[in-house]
C-alpha positions as CSV (number, residue, x, y, z in Angstrom):
1,X,-10.0,-34.5,-7.8
2,X,-11.0,-38.6,-8.3
3,X,-13.7,-39.8,-10.8
4,X,-16.3,-41.6,-10.3
5,X,-17.4,-44.1,-12.9
6,X,-20.7,-42.0,-13.5
7,X,-19.1,-39.0,-14.3
8,X,-15.9,-40.2,-16.5
9,X,-19.6,-41.5,-18.7
10,X,-20.5,-38.3,-18.2
11,X,-17.5,-36.4,-19.4
12,X,-17.2,-38.7,-22.4
13,X,-20.9,-38.4,-23.3
14,X,-20.4,-42.7,-22.9
15,X,-24.1,-43.3,-22.8
16,X,-24.3,-45.6,-20.2
17,X,-27.7,-46.7,-18.3
18,X,-27.7,-43.5,-16.4
19,X,-27.5,-41.3,-19.3
20,X,-29.7,-39.2,-20.5
21,X,-28.6,-40.8,-24.4
22,X,-29.7,-44.3,-23.1
23,X,-31.7,-46.6,-25.1
24,X,-33.6,-48.7,-22.5
25,X,-33.9,-45.4,-20.0
26,X,-37.5,-45.4,-18.8
27,X,-37.5,-41.2,-19.2
28,X,-35.8,-41.3,-22.6
29,X,-39.0,-39.2,-23.6
30,X,-37.8,-35.5,-22.9
31,X,-41.3,-33.4,-22.2
32,X,-39.7,-30.8,-25.0
33,X,-37.0,-30.8,-27.2
34,X,-33.5,-31.0,-26.2
35,X,-31.4,-28.1,-26.3
36,X,-28.9,-28.4,-29.4
37,X,-26.0,-27.8,-27.3
38,X,-27.0,-29.9,-23.8
39,X,-24.2,-32.4,-25.4
40,X,-22.1,-29.6,-24.4
41,X,-23.0,-28.6,-21.5
42,X,-23.0,-32.3,-19.4
43,X,-19.5,-31.8,-21.1
44,X,-18.7,-28.1,-20.0
45,X,-16.7,-28.4,-16.1
46,X,-17.6,-26.1,-13.7
47,X,-15.9,-23.0,-13.3
48,X,-14.5,-23.2,-9.2
49,X,-17.3,-20.4,-7.5
50,X,-20.8,-23.2,-9.2
51,X,-18.7,-26.2,-8.1
52,X,-18.5,-25.7,-4.5
53,X,-21.3,-24.2,-4.5
54,X,-23.0,-27.7,-6.0
55,X,-20.9,-29.3,-3.1
56,X,-22.6,-26.5,-0.8
57,X,-25.9,-27.5,-1.3
58,X,-25.8,-31.2,-1.9
59,X,-23.8,-31.1,1.3
60,X,-26.7,-29.0,3.1
61,X,-29.5,-31.2,1.2
62,X,-30.7,-28.3,-1.0
63,X,-31.9,-27.2,-3.9
64,X,-29.1,-25.9,-6.6
65,X,-30.0,-23.3,-8.7
66,X,-31.1,-19.4,-9.5
67,X,-32.3,-18.0,-6.1
68,X,-35.9,-18.0,-6.7
69,X,-35.5,-21.6,-8.1
70,X,-33.7,-22.6,-5.0
71,X,-36.4,-20.9,-2.2
72,X,-39.7,-21.8,-4.0
73,X,-39.0,-25.9,-4.4
74,X,-37.2,-25.6,-0.8
75,X,-40.4,-24.3,0.2
76,X,-42.3,-26.5,-1.7
77,X,-40.2,-29.8,-1.0
78,X,-39.9,-29.1,3.1
79,X,-36.9,-27.0,2.9
80,X,-36.6,-24.1,4.1
81,X,-33.9,-24.8,6.9
82,X,-31.6,-25.9,4.2
83,X,-31.3,-22.6,2.6
84,X,-30.4,-20.3,6.1
85,X,-27.5,-19.9,8.1
86,X,-26.3,-22.7,10.5
87,X,-26.4,-22.2,14.3
88,X,-28.0,-20.5,16.5
89,X,-29.4,-16.5,15.2
90,X,-27.1,-14.0,15.6
91,X,-27.6,-11.4,18.4
92,X,-27.5,-7.8,17.8
93,X,-24.6,-5.4,18.4
């Protein structure tokens, strides 16, 4: 797998303009305190299942997360079709 510069920076925990730790970022204030292990969580490798689900959701423009949250966000953002299987509905046998 080829790593993009942003992924490398995130993997190494390097601060930059696209990092949550960057001082000049206008969104540097957390609405609540950050988890104590958030850098480790960001740097942790995804399992094969998680990575495949993430890629599928990015390809389908679907929200990524737990099922009930995905359904709520898809409904709110008008993305319900991104959660349904592709193609025509199967005919019952």
